C-alpha positions in Angstrom: -94.5 13.9 207.1 -98.0 13.5 206.1 -100.9 16.0 206.5 -102.9 13.0 207.7 -101.0 13.3 211.0 -103.3 16.2 211.9 -106.5 14.1 211.3 -108.1 12.0 214.0 -107.4 8.2 213.8 -110.1 5.8 212.9 -112.3 4.6 215.7 -111.0 1.6 217.7 -111.6 -1.8 216.1 -112.4 -0.3 212.7 -110.6 -1.5 209.6 -107.6 0.4 208.5 -108.2 2.1 205.2 -106.2 0.7 202.2 -103.3 2.8 201.0 -102.8 3.6 197.4 -99.7 5.0 195.7 -96.5 6.2 197.3 -97.9 9.0 199.4 -95.9 10.1 202.5 -96.8 8.2 205.6 -96.9 9.3 209.2 -94.8 7.6 211.9 -98.0 6.1 213.3 -98.9 4.6 209.9 -95.4 3.2 209.5 -95.6 1.6 212.9 -99.0 0.1 212.3 -97.8 -1.3 209.0 -94.7 -2.8 210.8 -97.0 -4.7 213.1 -97.6 -7.1 210.2 -94.1 -8.3 210.6 -94.3 -8.8 214.4 -95.2 -12.1 215.9 -98.3 -11.4 218.1 -97.4 -14.2 220.6 -94.0 -12.6 221.1 -95.5 -9.1 221.4 -97.8 -10.3 224.1 -95.1 -11.9 226.2 -92.5 -9.1 225.7 -93.5 -5.4 225.4 -90.0 -4.6 224.2 -90.5 -7.0 221.2 -93.8 -5.1 220.5 -92.0 -1.7 220.2 -88.8 -2.9 218.6 -90.0 -1.9 215.1 -90.8 1.5 216.4 -87.2 1.7 217.8 -85.9 0.6 214.4 -87.9 3.4 212.8 -86.4 5.8 215.3 -82.9 4.6 214.5 -83.5 5.1 210.8 -84.8 8.7 211.3 -81.8 9.6 213.4 -79.5 8.2 210.7 -81.3 10.4 208.2 -80.8 13.4 210.4 -77.1 12.8 210.9 -76.7 12.4 207.1 -78.6 15.6 206.4 -76.4 17.5 208.8 -73.3 16.2 207.2 -74.6 17.2 203.7 -75.5 20.7 205.0 -72.0 21.1 206.5 -70.5 20.0 203.2 -72.7 22.3 201.3 -71.8 25.4 203.3 -68.1 24.2 203.4 -68.0 24.6 207.2 -70.3 24.2 210.1 -73.9 24.8 209.2 -76.6 26.3 211.5 -78.1 22.8 211.6 -77.2 21.3 215.0 -77.6 17.9 216.5 -78.4 18.6 220.1 -80.1 15.3 220.3 -77.1 13.0 221.0 -78.5 12.6 224.5 -81.8 11.4 223.0 -80.0 8.7 221.0 -78.0 7.7 224.1 -81.3 7.5 226.1 -82.8 5.3 223.5 -79.7 3.1 223.6 -80.0 2.8 227.3 -83.6 1.7 226.9 -82.5 -0.9 224.3 -79.7 -2.1 226.7 -82.3 -2.6 229.5 -84.7 -4.3 227.2 -87.4 -1.6 227.8 -88.6 0.0 231.0 -87.2 -1.2 234.3 -90.6 -2.4 235.4 -91.9 -4.0 232.2 -93.3 -7.5 232.7 -92.5 -10.3 230.4 -89.9 -12.9 229.7 -86.9 -12.7 227.5 -87.3 -14.8 224.4 -84.9 -15.6 221.6 -86.7 -13.3 219.3 -86.6 -10.5 221.8 -82.8 -11.0 222.5 -82.1 -11.1 218.8 -84.0 -7.9 218.2 -82.3 -6.3 221.2 -78.8 -7.2 220.0 -79.6 -5.8 216.5 -80.9 -2.6 218.0 -77.9 -2.3 220.3 -75.6 -2.5 217.3 -77.6 0.1 215.4 -77.8 2.6 218.2 -74.2 2.2 219.1 -73.4 2.9 215.5 -75.5 6.0 215.7 -73.7 7.2 218.9 -70.4 6.6 217.1 -71.6 8.6 214.1 -72.7 11.6 216.2 -69.4 11.5 218.0 -67.6 11.4 214.7 -69.8 14.3 213.4 -68.8 16.5 216.4 -65.2 15.6 216.0 -65.2 16.6 212.4 -67.1 19.8 213.3 -64.5 20.6 216.0 -61.7 20.1 213.4 -63.4 22.3 210.9 -63.8 25.0 213.5 -60.1 24.7 214.4 -59.2 25.1 210.7 -61.6 28.0 210.3 -60.0 29.7 213.4 -56.5 29.1 212.1 -57.4 30.5 208.7 -59.0 33.6 210.4 -55.9 34.2 212.5 -53.7 33.8 209.4 -55.8 36.4 207.5 -55.7 38.7 210.4 -51.9 38.4 210.7 -51.5 38.9 206.9 -53.6 42.1 207.1 -51.7 43.3 210.1 -48.4 42.7 208.4 -49.6 44.5 205.2 -50.9 47.5 207.1 -47.6 47.7 209.1 -45.6 47.5 205.9 -47.7 50.2 204.3 -47.4 52.4 207.4 -43.6 51.9 207.3 -43.5 52.9 203.7 -45.6 56.0 204.2 -43.4 56.9 207.2 -40.2 56.4 205.2 -41.7 58.5 202.3 -42.6 61.3 204.7 -39.1 61.2 206.3 -37.4 61.4 202.9 -39.4 64.4 201.8 -38.9 66.4 205.0 
């Protein structure tokens, strides 16, 4: 994220300042830059087409989050404190993509809009599958952790029982 997020945007209809270097960009800046790749006639006729690049950016960010959680789980060799309670948000976005935007958006469906919608459906369905897979793996890791804990507890119990029996036998022999 960029510290420029906290600054006010330029006034309406002013030119966008040129960027130099590989500085971090805000989501707003990335979206504005993505408009260069959007056909204005399609964007006017279909609001969904106008925000499809923003949805693509959203999909990319969710993918990065899922990857970061997997890496953190791998680093701690278990389930990290990092959670992904946002599966519902991914599914909500998928439902928006399935509908082609809001239920009351005006506009017609064009070939470009349908193509964009199909690509986004595929991407968000993949994200839903990845979050489901992540939680399945976490459940399996928790089951393994619980099994190992029970095994250690049983081993300790058996060791203390054996030691108690030896102490009891030693006391009986010396009485």
